[in-house]
C-alpha positions in Angstrom: 0.9 4.9 5.7 3.4 2.0 6.0 5.4 2.2 9.2 8.1 0.1 10.9 7.8 -0.1 14.7 10.7 -1.3 16.8 9.7 -2.5 20.3 11.6 -4.0 23.2 9.4 -6.4 25.2 9.6 -9.2 27.7 10.5 -12.6 26.2 7.6 -14.5 27.8 4.5 -16.1 26.5 1.7 -13.6 25.8 3.9 -10.5 25.5 3.7 -10.3 21.7 0.0 -10.8 21.8 -0.4 -7.8 24.1 1.7 -5.7 21.7 -0.3 -6.7 18.7 -3.5 -6.0 20.6 -2.2 -2.5 21.6 -1.4 -1.7 17.9 -4.8 -2.9 16.8 -6.5 -0.8 19.4 -4.6 2.2 18.0 -5.8 1.5 14.5 -2.7 -0.2 13.1 -3.0 -3.2 10.9 0.1 -5.5 11.3 1.6 -7.0 8.1 4.8 -8.5 9.4 6.8 -9.2 12.6 10.6 -9.8 12.6 12.5 -10.8 15.7 15.8 -9.0 15.8 17.0 -10.2 19.2 16.1 -12.3 22.1 17.8 -13.3 25.3 18.2 -12.6 29.0 14.4 -12.4 29.3 13.8 -9.7 26.7 13.3 -9.4 23.0 13.5 -6.8 20.3 11.0 -6.9 17.4 10.4 -4.9 14.2 6.8 -4.8 13.3 5.5 -3.5 10.1 2.1 -1.9 10.1 -0.4 -0.1 7.9 -1.7 2.9 9.8 -4.1 5.7 8.7 -2.5 9.0 7.8 -4.7 10.7 10.3 -3.3 8.6 13.3 -0.4 10.4 15.0 2.6 8.3 15.9 2.3 9.4 19.4 -1.0 7.4 19.6 0.8 4.3 18.7 3.6 5.0 21.3 1.1 5.7 24.0 -0.9 2.5 23.2 2.2 0.4 23.2 3.8 1.8 26.3 0.5 1.1 28.2 1.7 -2.5 28.1 3.8 -3.5 31.0 7.6 -3.5 30.4 7.2 -2.6 26.7 9.5 0.1 25.3 9.1 1.8 21.8 12.6 2.2 20.3 11.4 3.9 17.2 8.7 4.4 14.6 9.5 5.4 11.1 8.2 5.2 7.6 9.2 2.2 5.4 8.8 1.4 1.7 9.6 -2.3 2.1 6.5 -4.4 1.2 5.9 -6.9 3.9 6.0 -10.6 3.1 8.3 -10.3 0.0 12.0 -10.9 -0.5 13.1 -7.8 -2.3 16.8 -8.4 -1.9 16.5 -11.5 -4.1 14.7 -9.4 -6.8 17.4 -6.7 -6.6 20.3 -9.2 -6.8 18.6 -10.8 -9.9 18.4 -7.3 -11.6 22.0 -6.6 -10.7 23.2 -9.7 -12.5 22.0 -8.3 -15.8 22.5 -4.6 -15.0 26.0 -4.2 -16.6 27.5 -0.9 -15.8 24.3 0.0 -13.9 25.0 -2.7 -11.2 26.4 -0.2 -8.6 23.7 2.3 -9.2 21.0 -0.3 -9.0 22.4 -1.5 -5.7 22.7 2.1 -4.2 19.2 3.1 -5.3 17.7 -0.2 -3.8 19.3 -0.2 -0.4 17.2 2.5 1.2 14.0 0.5 0.3 15.5 -2.7 1.5 16.4 -1.2 4.8 13.7 1.3 5.5 16.3 4.0 5.2 16.5 7.4 3.6 19.5 7.3 1.2 22.7 5.6 0.3 25.9 6.6 -1.4 29.3 5.2 -2.5 32.5 7.1 -2.5 36.1 6.8 -3.6 39.2 8.8 -2.5 38.1 11.7 -4.7 34.6 11.9 -3.4 31.1 10.6 -3.9 30.8 8.3 -6.9 27.0 7.8 -6.8 24.2 8.7 -4.3 20.5 7.8 -4.3 18.0 10.6 -4.9 17.3 11.6 -1.3 21.0 11.9 -0.3 21.9 15.4 1.0 23.8 17.9 -1.1 27.5 18.2 -0.4 27.6 14.8 1.2 30.9 13.6 2.6 31.4 10.0 3.3 33.4 9.3 6.5 37.0 8.2 5.9 38.6 5.8 6.4 36.2 3.0 6.0 35.9 0.4 8.8 37.4 -3.1 8.1 33.8 -4.5 8.0 30.3 -3.0 7.9 29.6 -1.1 11.1 26.7 1.0 12.4 27.4 4.6 13.5 25.7 7.9 14.1 26.6 10.8 11.9 26.5 14.5 12.8 22.9 15.6 13.4 21.9 12.3 14.8 21.6 10.5 11.4 22.0 6.8 11.9 24.1 4.9 9.2 25.9 1.8 8.3 29.4 2.4 6.9 30.8 -0.5 4.8 33.9 -1.1 2.7 33.8 -2.4 -0.8 37.5 -3.4 -1.0 37.5 -5.0 -4.5 36.1 -1.8 -6.0 38.2 0.6 -3.9 34.9 2.2 -2.8 33.0 2.7 0.5 29.3 2.6 1.1 27.1 4.7 3.4 23.5 3.8 4.1 21.6 6.3 6.3 18.2 7.1 7.9 17.2 10.1 9.8 14.1 8.6 11.4 13.9 5.6 13.7 16.5 3.9 15.9 20.1 3.1 15.2 20.7 0.2 12.8 20.5 -3.1 14.6 23.3 -5.6 14.4 21.0 -7.9 12.5 20.5 -5.2 9.9 24.3 -4.7 9.7 24.7 -8.5 9.2 22.0 -8.5 6.4 23.7 -5.7 4.6 27.0 -7.6 4.9 25.6 -10.6 3.3 24.0 -8.6 0.4 27.3 -6.9 -0.3 29.2 -10.2 -0.2 26.9 -11.5 -2.8 27.0 -8.4 -4.9 30.8 -8.4 -4.9 30.9 -12.1 -5.9 28.9 -11.6 -9.0 31.1 -11.9 -12.1 29.8 -8.7 -13.7 30.0 -6.5 -10.7 33.7 -5.4 -10.9 33.6 -5.0 -14.7 30.4 -3.0 -14.6 31.6 -0.7 -11.9 34.9 -0.2 -13.6 33.0 0.9 -16.8 31.0 3.4 -14.7 34.0 4.9 -13.0 35.7 5.5 -16.4 32.7 7.6 -17.6 
């Protein structure tokens, strides 16, 4: 079972070593560590781990919070393979996807961001949604001027982003784990900027909207 663990810990020598030791003691095998934030004596890290299916998440939480001043902000499943650069692969596929460019992006974002689903919408409603999106989905309106994190009804965390050249908005959501961090919002912003700058994007999306 591949999990993402977000922890807040003191920003001092030895703190991360204590956290990794606690995860190892609980039976988790660490594959990647990403520093999301640091400053004012504290840090926030995302740690990707392989963990046996038989190990309850509560065991990981208990082991981590046995370390002084460590707080677990969330543990949730992920499909993003550690040590790779999947956004580069996805953007490469999009350049040759033609009228599938938008659907390729939407289907890929939940994997890239350890989320559950993504969807795009126009004024008339949802244009395309990934396979785990809920039935009867309504994308909030109006879109923010720039990508922003928010919490939907039911406690689902999301990033809501405008796609102004396409007259669309995008929603990326996860029901597990913590709210999207500002670094995740920035990462999505950059991906969307590149996506919208590709010569084939607007033409391909226009073809899909006409179908």
